[in-house]
N, C-alpha and C positions, 0 to 999 in steps of 0.2 A: 159074523158079529163076535166080538170078544165076550167071554163068559164072566169077566170080572164085574164085581159090584163096587161102586164108589159112593162114599158118604162124605158130605161137606158139613162142617160145623163152623158157624160164624155168627156175628151179631146181625141177624137178618130181620129181626122182629122190631116192633115199636114203630112209631110214626116218624120215620126218617127215610126219605126217598133214596138217599145214597146207599144206606144199609140194604134196602130191598133190591135195588138195581145191581149192586155188586154181586149179590147172591144169584140173581137171574143170569147175569153175564157169565160168571164162572161155570154155573151148571149147564147153561146152553152151549157154551164154547166146548165143554168136554163132550156133551152129547153129539154135537155136530162134527167134531174132529177126531173122536176116538172110538165111537160106536161101542161103548160099554153096554153090558146087559142092563144096567140101571145106574142113574146118577141121582141120588137122593139128598135133599137138604135136611139135616137133622134139626128138628124143631125144638131145640133146647131152650127152655124158659127158666132162667135162674130164679132162685127163691125170692130175691128182692123185687121181682116183677109180678109175683103172685099178688092177687087182689088183697088178701089178708094182711100182707106185709106193707102194701102201699097204704092201706087204711091205718095201720099203726103209725106210719110216717107222718100222717096229717092229724093224728090224735095228740092230746096233751098240750095244745097251744091255744085253747079257748074255742068257744062255739063258733065264732065268726070265721076263724081260720079253718076249722073243720068243714063248715058249710061251703066255703070257697073251694076247699080241696076236693070235696065231693063233686062240685060242678066241673072242676078241671078234669077229674077222673072220668066223669060221664062223657065229656066231650072227647077226651083221649080215646076211650073205649069205642065210641061211635066211629071215629076215623080209623082206629086200629082194625076193626072188623072189615073195613073196606080194603085195607092193606093185606090182611090175611087172604081174603078172596082173590085179590089181584095176584098175589104170589102163587096161589094154588092154580090159577088159570095159566100161568106161564112156566112153572117148574113143578117137580115132584117134591112135595113137602110132607114130612112124616107127621104122625100124630104128635101131640105135645109130649116132650120128654122132660122130666123134672129132676132126675137123679142119675148117678153113675150106674146104679143097678139096672135101671130101665134102658139106658144107652147100651150097656154091655149086652143085655138080652136081645136088643133089636139090631145093633150094628157092630157088635164085638167081632164077628167073624167076617166082616166085609174085607175084600181084597185090598182096597185102598181107602184110607181115611185122610181127608184134607182139612187142615185147620186154617182158617182165614177166609176173607180179609176182615177189615175193620179192626177196632181196638180190642181184639180178643185177649191181648197180653198186657193190657193196662190195669195193673193191680189196684190203682186208685179208683178207677171207674167200676171195676168188678168187685170192689170191696175185699180185696185179697187175691191170692193166686188161685184161680179156679181151674182145677185139674181137668175139667171137661174140655176146656179150650186147649189143653195140651194132650188131648186124645188118651186120657188115662183109662178109658174104657176099652181100648183096642186089645185084641188077642195078640199072642206072640207071632202069629203068622201074617198079621196085617202090615202092609207097608204104610208107614206114617209120613205124611208130607205137610209142610207148612207153605201156603202160597199167599204172599202179600200180607202176612200177619203184621199188625201194627202194635207197637208198645205204647205209643201215645205220650210217653214220658221219657225223661233222660236217665233216670237212675232208680235202682231198687236197693233195698237193705241187703246186707250180707246174708242174712237168713233167707231172704227171697232168692238171691242168686244161687245159693246151695240147692234150693228146691227146683229152680228153673233148670239148672244144669242137669240134675237127675232126670227131670221130666223130658228133656230134649235129647238125651243121649241115645234113645232108641229111634229117633227120627232118621229116615234115610236121606231126606233132602229138606232144607230149610231156606225159605226166602222171606224177605221182609219188604214192607212198603216204603220204608224210609232208610236212606243210606246211613243216617246217624244211628239207627237201631242196629243195623248190621255191624257197624263199627263197635258199638258198645258190647254187643254179644261177643265179638272177637276178643275184646279186651278182657272179658270175663271167662275166657276158655271155651266158648261155644263157637267153633270155627266153621269156615266154608259156608257162611250164610250169604246168600245172594240178594242183591237188590232187584226188585221187579216192580212193574207198574200195577196199580190197582186194577182189579178185574174189569171195572167199567171201561177201561181202555181196550179190552179184548174185542169190543164191538166198535165198529167205525160209526161215523156220523150217519152214513146211509143205512147201516144196520139198525141203529137206534130208532130210525124213522118208523120201522116196522112195529115198534112197541109204543108209539105215541098216540095221543088223542087230543084233538083240537080243543082249545079253550075258547068257547063261544063268547063273543062280545069283547074280545081282547083288542086294544088299539093296534093299528097297523105297525107303527114304529114306536118302540117302547124301551125303556131302561128297566131291567129286571132286578129286583132286590130280594135277596135270600140270606137270612142270618139265623144262627142258632145260639142258644145259651145266653141270651141277653134280651132286654126289652127292645133295644135297637133304635131308640129315638135319635141317637147321634149318627147311626149308620144311615137312617132315612134322611136326616138333614143333609148329610154329605151327598147322598144319592140324588136328592132333589136339585142340589146345586149343579151337579154334573148334567142332569137331565135338562135343566134350563139352558145351560151352555151349549148343549148338543141338539136342542129343539125336539126332545123326546117326551112322550108320556111316561108315567111311572106305574109299574105293576109290582105288587108285593106278594110274595108267597108267605102265607101263614099256615104251617102244617096242621094246626088245630084252630078251630074258630076262636076268635078273641074279640072283645068289645073295644079294644084300644083303637082310637081313631088316629091313623098316621097321616091323613090328608093326602093320600095318593089317588091316582086315577082309577085303579082297580086293585082289589084284594082278592086273591085266590086262596081259599082255605078249605079244609075238610075234603081235599082232593087226593086222588090216587097218583102214583108215580108216572103214569102214562101222560098226564097233563103237565107234569114238571118237565118231562123230556121235551114236549112240544114248546113249552115256554122258553127253555134254554136254547133250543134249536132255532127259534125265530127271533130272539132278542137282538136288538141293535147294540146293547151294552149291558153288562152285568156288574152289580156291586154285591159282594158276598164275603162272609167270614168263614164259610164252610169248606172243608176239604173237597167234598164231592161237588159243591158249587163251583169251585175252581177247576176240578177235573172235567166236569161237563162243559164249562166255558171253553177250556182248551180243546177238548175233543170235538166240540161243535164249532170251533174256530170263531169264537165271539171276542169282541173287544171287552175288556173287563179290568177291574181292580180288585185285589184281595185285601181284606182288612185284618190287621193283627188282632189277636184275641188275648184275654187275660192269662190263659194257659193252653197247653197242648199245641203250641205254635210250630213245633218241629215238623208236624205233618204238612202244614202249609209252606213252611220255609223250604222243605225238601222239594216238593213238587214245583215250586216257583223257580228254584235254583236249577234243577235238572233240565227244565224246559227253557232256561235262559230268560226268565221273566222276573227276576228279582226286583227290577225297578217298578213293577206293578204291585208290590207288596207294601201297603201304606197304612197309616193310622188315621183315625177319624179327625185328628187335629190338622192333617194336611188337606189340601183341597181336592185331591184325586184327579185333577185336570191335567193328565199327562198329554203333552202335545203330540207326540208321535203315536201312530197306531202300531199294534202288534204285527210284526212281519211273520205271517203263518207259514211261509215257505221255509224259513229257518227253524221255526218251532216244530214243524212237521218232520223235518229231517231228524231232529233229536228224538221226537216221539217214535218215529219208525225204527230207529236203531234200538231204542229201549224196548219197544214192543217185540222186536225180533228176539232179543235176548230173553224176554219174559216168556215167550212161547217156547223157546228152546229149553228153558228150565222145566216147563210142564212136560214137554216131549221126553226129556231125559228122565224125569222123576217117575213118569207113568209107563216106562218101558215094560 
């Protein structure tokens, strides 16, 4: 067994099944294929996610807004506790880390530190350049690697680029989840950035089956609906139209419980990612606006359409293009009824080639 220690920092927390499963996939892949002494996920919690700061965000807008905010927080924390338990059952997750000082004390002397996946380099989402996600806590002897890091946006300010260049100059290997991000990095003097697949692709459809849990009471043939960052009425309306045309029941994933009545056959809420895996693996059709919703649809070889969002579309645009599925990227104003089915023999050829180069990147970076 190799004596090296590996630490991974990503956006693994919160009630987002893709964030949780990408952390599990990368961690488990490294454990199964490299035999390191340990592979730990650094449980970094940014300040904006601390309860006191979330309370501040719902204050100052009146009593009614504050009470509704408290209810949403309570529901979120209830589900989040389940996610934390699920992660700890499947991977090694550190104690909560809140600062650079804590990270340096716990992980600064690790042999390898890996930043990624998910939107760790999205300065809008992270409310600025967060040096934790650029491994600012690493010692001089640590090998710093980025795997499938996502910028989630097309451009930064000149001041941000100056900071990013300095933070990345000590990385030994950098890979990104979007080709567009790799191109932008190169244009701003950060060269040799590779394009790789999201960590969730490191597991096959058969391997993900080992991590799933059946959703009891689910219709046998169903269209799965999964969306983020929107109330989603227009998405559900489109999905219902497709379901009627295909003779399917409708199943909706709601990460946190909500009283909104979407008029579907089944709502699955307050559930852990193992049930999400099952739902994607068994769906007859999927309608989603989520990057990981698309990724799992592809990996599970499901028929699907992806819906364009108000922002951060580069992630979806990239994965649809590299897999040769640009025609499945639609808006809610379209009917989504694409006559031809996805030919997965062609998609899998593309996926296999990309997966091979992604694994070769890790092999080379972790020598």
